[in-house]
C-alpha positions in Angstrom: 2.8 61.3 286.0 0.7 62.3 289.0 0.3 59.2 291.6 -3.5 57.9 290.9 -4.7 58.4 294.4 -3.8 62.2 293.6 -5.5 62.1 290.1 -8.7 60.7 291.3 -8.6 63.5 294.1 -8.6 65.8 291.5 -11.5 64.7 289.4 -13.5 65.0 292.5 -12.1 68.2 293.7 -12.4 69.9 290.0 -15.5 67.8 288.9 -18.6 69.6 289.7 -20.3 66.0 289.2 -18.1 63.0 289.5 -19.5 59.5 288.6 -16.8 56.0 289.3 -18.8 53.6 287.9 -18.5 50.1 286.2 -17.9 51.2 282.1 -19.0 54.2 280.4 -22.2 56.1 279.7 -21.9 54.5 276.0 -21.3 51.3 277.6 -22.4 50.8 280.8 -21.2 47.2 282.8 -23.3 47.1 285.8 -27.0 48.0 286.5 -26.4 50.0 289.8 -23.7 52.4 287.8 -26.6 52.7 285.2 -29.2 53.7 287.4 -26.4 56.7 289.3 -25.8 57.8 285.4 -30.2 57.6 284.9 -30.8 59.6 288.4 -28.0 62.6 287.4 -28.6 63.0 284.0 -32.6 63.2 284.8 -31.6 65.9 287.5 -29.6 68.0 284.6 -26.3 66.9 285.8 -23.0 67.8 284.2 -21.2 64.3 284.5 -17.5 63.6 284.5 -17.4 59.7 284.3 -14.5 57.3 285.6 -14.6 53.7 284.6 -13.3 52.1 286.9 -12.5 48.9 285.4 -9.6 49.9 283.2 -7.8 48.9 286.2 -8.0 47.5 289.7 -6.1 49.7 291.1 -8.5 52.7 290.9 -11.3 51.1 292.9 -8.8 50.1 295.9 -7.6 53.9 295.7 -10.8 55.7 295.4 -12.1 53.4 298.6 -8.9 54.4 300.3 -10.1 58.2 299.6 -14.0 57.7 300.1 -14.0 55.7 302.5 -17.4 54.0 300.6 -16.6 50.1 299.8 -18.7 50.0 296.4 -19.5 51.3 293.1 -20.8 53.5 291.5 -19.8 56.6 293.5 -21.0 60.0 293.2 -19.9 63.3 294.2 -21.2 66.7 293.7 -18.8 69.6 294.6 -16.5 67.5 296.2 -18.4 65.8 298.5 -19.2 61.6 298.1 -23.0 61.8 297.9 -23.1 58.0 297.8 -24.0 55.1 295.1 -27.2 54.2 293.2 -29.7 54.0 296.0 -28.8 57.1 297.7 -28.6 59.0 294.1 -32.3 57.4 293.2 -33.8 58.4 296.4 -32.2 62.0 296.0 -33.5 62.3 292.8 -37.2 61.2 293.6 -37.3 63.3 296.9 -35.8 66.8 294.6 -32.9 67.0 297.1 -30.4 66.4 294.2 -31.9 68.8 292.3 -31.3 71.1 294.7 -28.0 70.0 295.6 -27.1 70.5 292.0 -28.6 74.4 292.0 -26.9 75.1 295.2 -23.5 73.9 293.9 -23.5 75.1 290.2 -26.6 77.2 289.9 -30.0 76.7 287.9 -28.4 77.5 284.5 -26.0 74.5 284.5 -24.4 72.7 281.4 -26.0 69.1 280.8 -22.3 67.8 279.4 -21.5 64.1 280.2 -17.8 63.6 279.2 -15.2 60.5 280.4 -12.2 61.2 282.3 -9.6 59.1 281.4 -7.0 58.5 284.7 -2.9 58.4 283.6 -2.2 54.6 284.1 1.4 53.5 284.7 
């Protein structure tokens, strides 16, 4: 089994859009996570979500990797966008769609999936 920080880094680098959130898309456990998810969905993003509430170590490792202390954290094409406020602002300005088009092309899937990290 790979170390947790390696698994998190793989999600960030291999998923076109990664959302580290509290809960899952089916059961969101935080208003800010819901706002980020809604903005990404409205922008037509394919979203891979990771529930950080499963284990406190996920949040610790994620913040160590990203340098960003709060949840949710949104990554597009391996790059940290920020949290709910920034993601919403980028969506409202049209910048989020442009970033997604540039990174993934205009014809992209809009799938939403949950990525489960392997915890020991």
